[in-house]
C-alpha positions in Angstrom: 149.0 111.3 -7.5 150.5 111.7 -11.0 154.1 112.7 -11.2 155.2 116.1 -12.8 151.7 117.6 -12.7 152.5 120.4 -10.2 155.0 123.2 -10.8 158.2 123.4 -8.7 157.5 125.1 -5.4 160.6 126.8 -4.0 161.9 129.8 -2.0 162.4 133.2 -3.6 163.2 136.6 -2.3 160.6 139.4 -2.8 161.9 143.0 -2.7 159.4 145.7 -1.9 159.5 149.2 -3.4 161.1 150.6 -0.3 164.0 148.1 -0.4 162.8 145.8 2.3 162.8 142.1 1.4 161.4 138.8 2.6 161.6 135.1 1.6 158.5 133.2 0.5 157.7 130.0 -1.3 156.5 130.5 -4.9 156.4 128.9 -8.4 158.0 132.1 -9.8 161.4 131.6 -11.5 164.0 129.2 -10.1 165.1 128.6 -6.5 166.8 131.6 -5.1 165.5 134.1 -7.7 164.6 137.7 -6.7 161.2 139.2 -7.5 161.3 143.1 -7.5 157.9 144.6 -7.0 156.8 147.8 -8.8 153.6 148.1 -6.8 153.1 146.8 -3.3 150.7 147.4 -0.3 153.0 150.2 0.9 152.6 152.3 -2.2 149.3 151.3 -4.0 146.4 153.6 -3.4 144.0 150.6 -2.8 145.9 149.9 0.4 147.1 153.4 1.3 143.8 155.2 1.0 145.2 157.5 -1.7 143.0 159.7 -3.9 140.6 158.1 -6.3 139.6 159.6 -9.5 136.7 158.3 -11.6 137.1 158.6 -15.4 134.0 159.3 -17.5 134.5 157.4 -20.7 131.9 158.0 -23.4 129.7 159.7 -20.9 128.8 156.5 -19.0 129.1 158.1 -15.6 127.1 161.1 -16.7 124.3 158.8 -18.1 124.3 156.7 -14.9 124.0 159.8 -12.7 121.2 161.2 -14.9 119.3 158.0 -14.7 119.8 157.1 -11.1 120.8 160.4 -9.5 117.4 160.9 -7.9 117.8 157.8 -5.7 119.4 158.5 -2.3 120.9 156.2 0.3 119.0 155.6 3.5 
């Protein structure tokens, strides 16, 4: 294997939005660095089941519904 082709893989500390932290191996930063998350599985709607809102930009959703609204699921 060629030397110096892979990034340095070392331990960092990851701090979640609620203040809890854990150590993991990563190529982020330098050994011992801290990664503070803005969004994590405890707060993001994709994992928490939060409300979803569909934006209709340039009438695309309206056109789709007009074209395919007559089809129903079986």
